[in-house]
N, C-alpha and C positions, 0 to 999 in steps of 0.2 A: 504492500500499500503506500504511497505518496505520503513525506512527509509534513504534515499539516503546517500551515505558514502560521507564527508565534504571532500575536500583537507586538506592540513598541514596547520596548522597556519602562518608559514610562507608566503605559498602562498597567504592565503587570504589580510594578512598585505600587499604583494606586489600588489595583484588585486587591495586593497581599495587603495592605495598611487596613481597605476598609472591612473587610473579610475577618480579618483578626481584631479588630474594634467591635466587629458585631460579635463576634462569639465574646469577647471580653463582656460585653454589656449583656449578654445572656447567661454567662457563670457571675456573675454578681448579681443575679435573681438566683440560681440556681444553689449561690453558695451562702444568702442572703439568712437562709434558716438556720444552718449551722452556728454561724456567728451570734445570732441571736438565741442559739439556744440557750443558754445560761437563764434568760429572761423568759422565755416559752416554755420551758419545762415547768418551771414553779407555776405560773400563772394558769396553765393548762392541767397539770397535776399529770404530766408524763413520767413513767417510768422508764429506765434504760433500755428495756426490751422495744416499747414504741418510739423512743429517737432513734433506735435502728430500723424499724419496721417505716417511718417517715422517707429515712435515706434509700430506702428498697425501692416505694412505691412509685417516688420520681426514677429511681435508675430503672424499673422494667418498664414504664411506659415509654422511656427515653431509648430504650432498647427497642421495642417492639416498633415505634414509629420511624428508629434510624433503619432498621433493615426494609422495613414496607416504602419508605417515603427514598430512600433510594433504589428501590428495584421499578418504583414510579416515575423517579426521573430516567434512569438510564434506557425506560421502555420508549418513553414522549420526548425524550432530549429537552426537556425542559430546567431549567436551573435556576434562575433567577425570580421569575413567580411563586416558586416553591419556597425559597427563601424569604420574600417577603411577608407573606401569607404567616408562616411560622415566627416571623421577628414581633409581626403585631400580637399574635398569639401568647405569647410568652412574656411579654409587657403585661397584658392581660391578666395573665395566672398571678402573676408576684403582687397585684392589687387584690387577687382574693383571696391570699394566703394572710392578708395584712386585716381582714375582716373575720378572721375563723375563729368562733368562739369554741371549740372542742376539738378533738382528738380526732374524729371523724370526719369534719368538716376540714380540718388542715390537711388530712391524708387523701382527700379529694382533691386541694388545690393542689396538690404535689403529683397526683396521676395526673391530671389537664397539664401542669407545666410539661413534664418529663415529654408528655406527648406531643406539645409544641414545639419543643426544644429538639426532639431526638433526630430530626430530619436536616437538621442544619449544618452540621460536622461534616457528614459524607459526602453530602452535595459542595459545601464550600471547598472541600478539599480535592472534588473530582473537575472543580472549576481552574483550580491550580494545577493540577495534572493537565489540563486540555489549554491551557493557555501562558503558563510559566517553562522558560526552556529549560530543559530536562536537567543540565548539570547544575542548576540551583533550585531542583527541586525539593529536595531536603531541606535545606535552607527556608524557601517559603513556606510548605509545610508545616516547618518547627512553629515560624514567625506565626503563619495564622491561626494554628491551635493553641501555643501556649502563650505568645508574649502578650496580646489584650486579654487573654481569660486569666490571668497569672499578676498581670499588674492591677486589672479592675477587680477581678473573682476573688482573687486571694490576699494582694495587697490592698490595693484602697477601701473593699468591701468592709473587712474588719476596723479599720480607722475611720470609717465614717459612720458606720453602723451602729457601732457600738456607743459609740458617746450621743448619738442622736437618741439610740434606746433608752440612754440613761436619763435625757434630759425629757424627751418627750414618749416616751414608751416604745417597745417593741413592733406594733403595730404602725406605726408613723413609719419608722424603716422600713418596711416594705414598702410602702406607698409610695415613697423616693425611689427603691429598688425598679417602680415600674416606669418613671417618666421617659428613662434613655431609651427604651426598645424604638419606640415612635418614631426617634430623631434619626435612630440609625436604620427605620425602615425607607424614611425620605431619602437618607443619604444613597442608599442602594438604588432606589428606584430611580434615581439623577445620573448615577455615576457608573454601574456595572452594568456590562450587558452580554444580551446572552451568546455563548459560544456559538460559531461558524456551524452550521449544520455537518460537513465534514469532519467537525472534532470530535461529533459522534459516532458516525458511521460512515463507509464509504458509500457510493451509489451503488444498488443492487443486492446489498449485504440486508441482511432481516436483522433485526436488533433482537434476536435469539436473547433467552433467560440465562443467564447463571445460577445453574442449578446447585444445591449444597452438595450432593455427590462431587459436581465438577469440582466446586470450590475447594472440597478438602480432599480433592485428589492433588492440590498442589501442596506440598511439604509445608514451604514457606504461610500459606494460610493457617493450618493446621495447629502449626508452631506461635504462629502472632496470636491466634484467637487462645492460644492456652496461657500466655504471657499476659494476654488483656486481662484473663480471669483473675490472676493473681496480682496485678498491679493496678488494676481499676478497685478491686478490694484494700488494697493499700490505701489508695486514695481516697477514698471514701470514709473507711476506717477511721485514718485522721481526720477528716475533716468533720467527722462525727462526733470523735472523742476523746481527741486530742485538747479541745478548750475544756471539756468535763475535767479532764485530767490534771490538766494545768492548775485548774480551779481550787478540785474539789481533793487531789491526792498532793499534787505539789503546791499545791495554799496559793496560789500566786494571784496578785490582784489582777479584775477583770480587764482592769488598763492595759497591765502587763502584756497578759494574755493577749488583748489584742494585736499587739505589737511585734510581739513573737510567732504570731500567728502570719503577719502582716509580713514576716520575713520570709516566709514559703513564697508568698506570690514574687517579692522580687528575688528569690532564688529560680524561679520558675521561667520568670522574663529573661533574664539571664541567660537560663539554661536551654529557652528556646531557639536563641542564635546561636551559643557555643556547640549543644550537644548535636544537633541536626546538620549544622556548617561541618562540623568535626566528621560526621560519616559521610558526607559528601566528599571528602577528602581523601580520609581512609578505609570506607567500608561502613556497610551498615553492619554488619556482624562483631566486630571487634567493638565498636561501640555500645551498642545489644549486651554483649557480655559483663563488661567493665562497670557501667556505671548503676545497675541493678544491686550489684554488689557493694557498691558506694553507699548507697540507701540505709543500710544497716544501721547506720551513725546515728540516723535521726531518733526512731524508737530506743536505740540504746542510751542515748543522750538523756531523753527525757526522762529514761526510767531511773537512770544512776549518776548523772553530772550534777554534783552540787556545789558546783563553782560559781563565778560571774555570770550574771544574767547576759551579758555581751555576750560570754564567750558561749554560753548556751546558744545564742540567737545567732552565731559562726554554725556552731553545730547543726544546727536545722538548716540554714542555708546551704550547707555544702550537702547533707542527706538528700536534700528535696532537689538538687541538682537530677535525680532519679525522674523527677516529671519530664525533662527534657527527652525521654524515651518514647514518650506517649506518642509524637505523631510519627516515629519511624514503625512502631508495628500495629500503630492503627491506620495508617497511611501512607505512608510513603514505601514501604516492603511488600505492601498487598498491591496497592497500584502499580507497581514497578513487575509485579508477579501476573496478574490478569490479562486478557485482552481489554486494550483501551476502552473498548465500548461497555464493560461492564464494571466499570473503576466504580461507581457510586455503590452497585449491589456487591460488591465484594469486601467495601470500607463498612459499609450497614452489616453485613454477617460478622465481621472482627470486631466493631462496636458491640454490636446486638450480643454477643455472644458474653463478654466481657460486662457490660451494663447489666445482663441477666444474670450469670452464675457467680459474678464479683461483686456489680452493683446492689444488685436484689439481696444476694445470701449472704454476703460479707457481713454487711451492717446488722444484719438482723444476728447471725450468730455469734459475732461480737458483742452485740447488746446482751443476748442470752449470757454469754461468759463473764460478760461483766458482772451484771446480776448475781453472780453465783460464785464468779473468784474476784472480783474486785476490778477496778478499771484498768490495772494492770495489764489484763487476758488480751484485748484488744492491741497493747503495743507489742504484746508477744506475738499476736497472728502477723502483723506488717514485718517484724525480722524475716520470720519465716517465708513470707511470699517474694522478700527480695532474694532472698537465697536460690529457692527455686527455679526465680526465673531467670537469673543470670544462666544457671542451669543448662535451663532449654535453651538458651542462645545459644549454644556451642551447635546446635542442629540445623543453625540457617544456611539457609543459599546467598551467598551475596549478590546483590542486585543493584546496586550504585553505579551508574553510568560510566564516571570517570573511572572507577577502578578497573570494571569490565574492559575498556577500553583500554586501557594500561596493560590487563594481562593480556588482551589479546594479540597487543603489541609487541608484549616479550614472546608470544608464541611465535608471531611472523617471524620476529627477529632470531630467534633462535632454531626455526626453520631454515 
C-alpha cells in the first residue's frame, strides 16, 4: 500500500497538544473523586470496600466504551465527531457527581462518566498513529496520553480541588471540574480535522473487523493486555488508597497529602516525554522491562521511609516514572503490531482488558484487603504488580521503527 502523506509538522504539534490537553481535562474529572475521597467518605458514610467499588465502576464502563467506541470508529472511519460528543458528555457527568447524595447515586454517576470517557483515548491515539510521523510516534503518543493527564489530572487536580473542598465543600470542587470540558469541545471542533479517507483504508479494501482471536494471535497484544491488567491495577489502587494511607496511617495533613500526590502528576508529565522518547531511540522492549521495576520504590517508600517529606516526594517522583510506559503498552506497541485499519480496535482491546481486569477488580480486591488487613495491603499489591509487569516485558517483540530500521541496516551491511 502507498505510504500516506502526513500533514505538516505544525499541524502535528497542534493535534498532539490539543489531544493531550483534552485528555488532561478528562483525567481531571476522573481523578477528582480520588483526591476528594477524604471528604466524600465520611460525608456519605462509605467503607473502604465501597471506595474501591467506585473506582471499579468507572473502570468497567470505561473499558466497555473503549472497546465498542474504538470498533465503531474503525468501522465508520470517524474520529473527530466521536471525540466531540464524548468530551461534552464527560463534563456533564462530573457535575452529576457533585450532586450525589448517596453511594448508589455516586456509583451511577461514575458509571456514566466511564461510558463517556472510555472511547476518547483509543480514538485520540488512532489520530496520532494516522497523522504523526512514525519516527516520533512514541513521543507523540506519550505526550497525548500522559502529559496533559498528569499535569492536570494528577498534579493540578489535588492542588486545586483539595483547597476548594476545604473552603466550600467537596461538591463545589466537582462543579469546578466539569467546566473545562466544554471549552475543549469547542477547541477540538475548531482546530482538529478528520483524517483523509486513505488514512483509514485503501480504496477497494473492506474495513473488516479485528476479532479477538486475531488480536490475541499476536504475542505483543497478549503481553500488552497482561501488562495493562497489572499496571492499571497499580495506578487505580494508588489513586484510590494512597491519599487514605497517607492521611490515616502516616498521619500527614491533608494539604501535605495533596502536594505529595501532586508530585506524581509532575513526575508523569516529565515521564511522558522522557520514557516514550527514549523508546523511540533505544526500543520499546528495554524501556518496558526497566521502568516497571523502578516503580517498586514508590510503595516501599510510602510504607517505610521515615525521613524528610521532601525526600519522600523525590521517591514518589522517581517511582511514578512508571507512568511513562502506559502509552507504550496501551497504544504505541499495539498500533505498531496490527494493520493500521484496526488501530482503534486493537487499542480498545488492550485498554478495555486492562480497565476491566485491572481497573475493575484491582481496587475492589484492594479495598476488601484494606478492610481486612489494613491500608498497607493495597501498597503491597502495587509492589507485586511492578515486578510481574517487568518480567512479562521480556517476551515483547520490538516494534520501534527507528530500531527496526537500524537492525535491518546492520543485517544488510553484514550480508
